[in-house]
Each structure stands twice: as C-alpha cells, then as structure tokens.
N, C-alpha and C positions, 0 to 999 in steps of 0.2 A: 533515469527515466522519471518523469514527473507524474503525480496523480492528477485526476481530473480537476480537483479544486486548485492545485498549484498552477495548472495550465491556464485556467480561466482567470486567475488573479495575476498572471504574468504581466510585467510592465511592458506596455505597448504604446509609448508616447510617439506621436506622429508629427513631424515638423510640417507646418503649413507651407513654409517657404519651399521645402523640398518638393511638395506636391506641385506648387506653381512652377518651379524650375523644371520638373519633369515634363510638365505640359508644354512650356515654352520651348524646350529643346526639340519638340516635335514640329514646331512651327506650323501648326495647323489646328483648327478647332474640330473637335469631335462632336457628333450629334448627341444630344441629351434625350434619352427616352424615359422621361420622368415628369414629375409634377413639383412645382415650387409653390409653397404657400407662405404668405407673410402678411402682416398688418403694417409693415414698414412701407410707407408710400414713397420713400426716397429710392427710386429704382436704381439710380446711378451708384448708390453705395453697394447694394448687394449684387448688382450686375458685374462689378469688378471680380466677383468670386466665380463667375461662370467657368473660366479656364480650369480652376481647381476642381469644380464639380465634375467636370469631364473625367479628370484623373480619378477622383473618388469613385465614380461609377464603374470605371474600366480597369483600375489597377488592383489586381488580386493580392498584392502585398499588404494591403491595409488590414485585412482580417485573416490572421493565420493561426488563431487559437485552435489547437488540436484536442479533440476529445479522446482521451486515452482509452475509453471504454468502447470505442468503435471496433467493429469486426474487421475493418480495413486499416492496415498500417498507413499512417499519414493522412487519413481522411480529414478533410477540412470543411467546416461549415462556413460557407462564403456567401450566404444569402443576405447581402446588405439591403436593409429595408429603407432606411432614411438617414439623412444627415441633418443635425440640428445646429444652426449657427447662433452662438450666444452673443456675438458682437453686432452683427447686422440683423439679427432677429428674424430668421426665416427657417423654413424646413424644406429640404429637398428629398423627395421620395423617388426611388428608381422604378416606379410604376406609374402608368397613366391613371389618374384618379379624377372622377367627376367631383369637383369641389362643391357642387350643389348638393351632393349626397353625403359627402364626408369631409370634415375639416378637423385638423389636429387642435381642437380647442383646449385640450389639456395642457398643451405647450403654448399655443398662441392666445394667451390670456388677454381678454378685451380691455381690462382696466387701464393699463399703461402701455400696451403694445410691446412690452419687453419680455423676452423669454428669460425666465429665472429658473435655473436648474434646481436650486434649493427648494423653490416653491412648488415645482411641478414634478419632482422626482417620485413623490409618493404615488402618483397616478399610475406608474408602472412598477410599483412595489419595490422601490429601492430604499433600503434603510439608511440611517444616518452614517453608520460606519462605512458602508460601501460607498456612499456618496463622497465621503472624505477621501477614500482611496482613489476614487475617480478624479477628483480635483487635484490630486498629487501625482497623477500620471499613470495610474494602474487601470487596466481593463477589468471590468467587474461584470457580475451577472445579477439580474433582478431575481426576485422571487417569482413564482408562477402567478400570472395575472391574466385577466380576460382582456384580449386585445379589442379595442373599439373598432378597428378596421375589419379584421377577419372574423370577429365574434367568437374566437376560440381561445382556449387557455394556451399561453405560450411562455417561454423564457427568453429574455432579451440579454444580449451581450452589448456592453457599452464600451467604446474605445475613445479616449480623448484625443483631440487634435490641438496642437499648440502652435502659437505664433508669437515670436519674440519672448519666449519663456512664459507666456500666459495662455491659459486655455481659451481657444477660439470657438471650438465646437465639439460635437460628439457624433460619432458614427454608431448607429444602433443596428445590430444584427439580431434578427429574431430566429430562435431555434424552434422550429415548428415540428409537427408530427412527421412530415416527410423526412426531415433531418434525423430524428430519433429512430425511425424505422430503418433507414439506411445504415445507421450506426450499429444497430443491434441485430440486423438480419443474419440468420444462420445459413449462409450460402451453402455450406457443406452438408447441411441437414434440412433440406426443404420440407420434408414431411413433418418433422418436429415443429418447424416454424408455423405450419398451418394450424396447429392445435395449441400454440402458446398464446397467452394473454400477458401483455406487458404494459406497465404504466409507471410514471414517476410521481412521487408525492413530495410536496413541499412541506418540510417538517414545521415551518413557522406558521404557514397559512392553512395547512391541511388541504391545499388545492391539488388536483390531480391532472396529469396529462396522459390519457390513454393513447398510445401510439400503435398498438397492435392488439387485435382480438382474435380468438379462435374462430375458425370458419363455422364450427358447430359447437353448441354449448350444452353441457350436461352437468357434470360434477367436477370441480377442480380437486384432483386427488393429490397434487403436489403444489405447495405454496412456498415461496421463498422470498425473503426480504434481505436487502443489503444496502449499506450506505454508499451512495455515489460520492457525495461530498457532505460537509457538515450541514448543508441546506436540503439536499435531495436524497430520497430513498427510492431504490429500484424495487419494484414488485413484479415477480414472475409467477405465473400460474400455468399448470399443464392440465388439460382436460382428459377425463376418463376415456373419451371416444378414441383418443390416440391409441390406447391399449386394446380397445375392443377391435379396432381395425386390424391390429396385429395379433389377434387372439391365438394364432398357431404358435406364436413365440411369446406368449403373455409373460411368463416368468422372466425369460431372458430379456425381453424388451423393457420390462419394468425396472430391472436392475440396471440395464445399460442406459436407459434414458435418464434415470435418476443421477447416475454418474456423469452423463453428458451434460445434464442441466447444471449440476453443481460445478463441474469443470468449466462449462461455458460462462457461468456467472462470475466465477472467480477470475477467469481469464480476462473478462471485460473490466473487472474492478482493479486488477493489478497486473496488467499485461507487461509493463516495463519495470516491475519490481518483484523481488523475491519475498516469499512469505517469511515473516519473522518467527523465530523460535528461541527458546531459552538456551543460553550458552552453558552447556554442562561439560564441556571438554577442556582439559588442561592443554594449553597451547605448546608447552615445552615437551610434554611426554606423549600426548595423544590419548592418555587415560582420562577417566572421569575426573572432575574436580569436586569440591565439597558440596556443590549445589545439588548433586545427586542424592545426598543424604537427607531425604525428605520423607514426608508422611507416606507417600506412595511406596517407597522402598521398605519402610517399616511394616506396612500392611502386607507386603509381599513376603517378608521374612516371617511374620506371624502366621500367615496362611500356610507356609511350608512347614513350620513347626507343628501347627495343628494337625497336619496330615502325617506327622512323625517322619518328615523328611529332614535329615540332619543339615544344619547350617553352621559353618565355622567361620569366625572372623579372625583375620590375621593382621596384626600391626607390624610394620616393617620400618626400620630406621637405618639410614646409611651410617657406617662407621668411619670416623676420621675425616668427615667432610670439612670441618673447620680447619684442620691442618692443611688439607689440600688447597683450600681457599687462601690461606695465609702464605703458603710456600709457592704454589704454582699459579695462583690467581683464580678469580671467580669464574673465568671462562672455563677452566678445567673442572671446577666444581659443578658447573652446569652440565658439562659432558658426563660427569659421574651420575648425576640425577637422570639424564637422558638414557644412559646405558642401563641403569637399573630399571627405569620405566619400560624400556624395550624388552628386557628380559622377563619382566612381569607379564607384559602383554603376550609374549610368545608362550608363556607357561600356563595360562588359564584358559578356560573355555568361554565361548560367547555368552553363555548363561551366567557366568560369574561377573563380579564387579571388581575391576582394578581401579583404585582411586588414589590420586595424589592429594593427600590431605593438606599439604603445605610444606614448603622448604624441601627437606630430604625425607619427609615422612609419608608413608604410603599405607593404605588399608586395602585388604582383600576380603570380599564377601563371597564365600564359596558355598554354593547350593549343592545339596545331595553329597555333602562331603563331611566325613567325621574327622576326628583328630588325626588318626593315622594317615588318612588320605591327604590331609592338609600338609603333613610333613613331606609327602611325595611332591606336592606342589613346590615347597621350599627347595627340594632337591632339584627339581627341573629348573628353577630360577638360577640356582648355582651352576648347573650344567650349562645353561645358555650363556651365563656370564663367562664361563671358562672358555667358550669359543669366541666371544666378542670382546672381552676385556683383556687384550693381550698384555697390557702393562700391569695388570693385577692391582689396579687402584680401587676397584669397587668391592666393598664387603658390606655386610649388613647384619643387623640383629633382628630377631622376630619374636613375637608372642602370639601363640595360637590358642584361641578360646572357642570351644564348642558351645553354641548357644543352648540355653535351656528354656523351657516354657516359662513365660513370665518375664524374661529378660527384655528390656527395652534396647533399642539400637544404641542409645547413648550409654547405658550401663554396660553393654557388651563391649563397646569401644574402650571404656575405662578399664575393664578387666583385661582386655588384650594388651592395653598399654602397660598395665602393671606387670604382666608376664614378659613383655618386651624389655622392660627395665631390669627385671630379674635376669633375663638371658644376657643382656648387655653387661650387667655387673659381674656375672659369673665368668663371661668371656675375658674380661679384663682384670679379674681378681689376681692378686699376687699370691703365688703358692706359699702356703704356710701362714697366711694372714686371713 
C-alpha cells in the first residue's frame, strides 16, 4: 500500500496518440461542455486537437490518483479543471466560463503568445523540483495557492500528456474543499463530525485550507496534528460542546472520542500500512534479542531493587555446539539453539526476560527471583529438554548472579558470565587435575 505522497508522485504518463485513437475508434464526435482560451490565432492548428479534448473531458482513466487518507476505499478525485496545451498554446476548461470576466492570463502570457510551463508554474505554487518531475513524466502536486477563478485556496494535481515522447500538455485537477470533506467525512460517526474542525496546512507557504468547521464554536479541547505528506500537515480540533451535549456520559464520551479521534487520524494517515516498531525479537528462537538490553530495562531493574524485590541474572551457554556443527552440520547446530530457546521460553514467566545474546549464548533476567529460585528455573529448563530433546544433543552450562544495589546491567552480565565459565570449567574438569 502506498502513502498519500507516493500516490500523488506516481508516474502517470499519458500517451496523446492513445487518447486520439480512443476517440477515433468511437467514430463520432462528443459534445464539449467547456471553454477554450488561446492567443493563437491559427485555429486550424488547435482545432485538430478537438477529438482528443473530448476524450480528456470524458475519460475517467486520465486522473486516477488515490488519496489513501480518504474514508472511502478507492475514492478518486476526478474533478478535471483544465487542460493546458504547450504545443498549440491553448487552455481548455471543462466549465463554461465568461471570458470577459475571467481569463487564464497567468498561462496565456501576452508577450509572445506562447505558454511556457517553466515561466508560469510559479503562479500555482509549483517549485523547481516538482516541475522537473512533471517534465519527466510524473504527476505532481502544487503547494496551496489562491485560485484566480474560484478565489479560494486549493491544491492542484498536474498530470503530463506526451506525444511522440515529448510533453504536449498538462491536465490540471484541483483538489477543493468538497473533495477534502468527502475524503475525511466520518460516515460512521456523524455526531462527532458535526463538532470537528479540520484543515490542511502547507508547511512551505503556511497557507491553510479549511474544509470542515464545527457547527458550534466554543473551546477546542482536543487538538491534533499529523503529517499527510512532506508538504502538508493535517490539523484536527474537537469542540467542547460535543462533550456538553453528551454530559450524561461525559467521562465515558471524553475517553471514547479521544480514542476514536486518534484512531481515526492514524487510520487516514496509514490505512494501507502497518505501524513501524523496533525489532526486538530473535527470529530463530522467538526470544528477545540484545536490543532489549537498553536503558528502559536498566531502570526497571533498578526500580525493583530499590523496592527490595530480588532480581537474578542467569547466563546460559550451550555445551558442545562446535562439535555438533563440525560433525552433523550447522543445520543441526541451529536445531540445538532452537530447542534450548524453546525450553527457556517454556520455563520462565511472562514478567521475566529470555534473551538470545548471540550464537548459543542466552541471558535470563528473572524478577522477584532469588538465587535458590533461579536454580528451580534451571531445573525446569532441563526437564523441558528431557521431554523435547529425544537425541540428548542439548546440554548447557549456566551462571546465576543475584543482583545487588548499585550493580549496573552491564556489570551484572559480566559477573554472571564469570560464574558461567566457572561452571563450564568444573563440568569438564578432569578428575585429579
């Protein structure tokens, strides 16, 4: 699933010849319900484009950029406003406009009667980088700007049209207030919608588009901001009157609406994507990995010790893994690690931490567990292995260290490692030596 910014920047090159072929295959002319403005007196040149204009006006395939923050799956903004032809220098608008009252002078420059996209793009707040993307075949969006025709702040989507590999024209689609209102409308929560205020802010120009206001205005008790794209920020406000109207359930409604508002906003921002999170799980064993050994865990241990809650750290190391790898192969070595990991997971509580430190080394952080109880955990691990390790390939050494006040997590690990090495050395010591 793509984000809003990815969808708007999606490559949408349109073949001019394809548009003409589509029209000619119908073998009929469609009526044009729009206005064509030009300073090009050679009517024969731009009149040849009339068949394609009919397709541009009626073919919905041309504009299919989907706003992933819409409340409706697959909602399409398809309000094509005008087509700018850069070859024959005219503008076609899909509305009847009184040319005596409004002309597209920002595009129809009087000096040379030539439409120059580079010269005129700034009039609808298109920066140089976006303009370069447009000329290379990508659909782009403008910054928020004041439309000379509607006299309102809008955002425009621009889609290039190509002929023989060269850009011929641009289809401009305006995203207006009606579009944004439809996209964000909370159809399943109409009462909440009545008291929401929503607007989009352009981070570059500080321009705003208010597309919904609360029907009554008092105090905004909830304010929320979230990035729609690198250019636009969504602002959501909820009015106090919403809670007053629901005063019999004031506490409940406050908590619920806050949750709904946050859920609603997150849903619009990332409908087709999962929330990212730090990966602290070892893929081979399902235990934690070393990333869990962080400051938060250290503070948790310190807090437990300050309350005189015993904490014991256990270092575990598999015995004979190198021999298994050398004689039976690394795949059998991996199975040994997995078996030991499963036995550890089955032997500790949810409040404890089972960590694969790396290779065949494991750490256990056992809360509310003294030294004697930590030996019981070791016994449970061995008992679980007795039931699962039928070939008796898995054995391990361990070092159990009860933490004391003032111990850091790092120093405690070092001490438990030392005890582990003592245990391993004693297990393999030759009698009499």
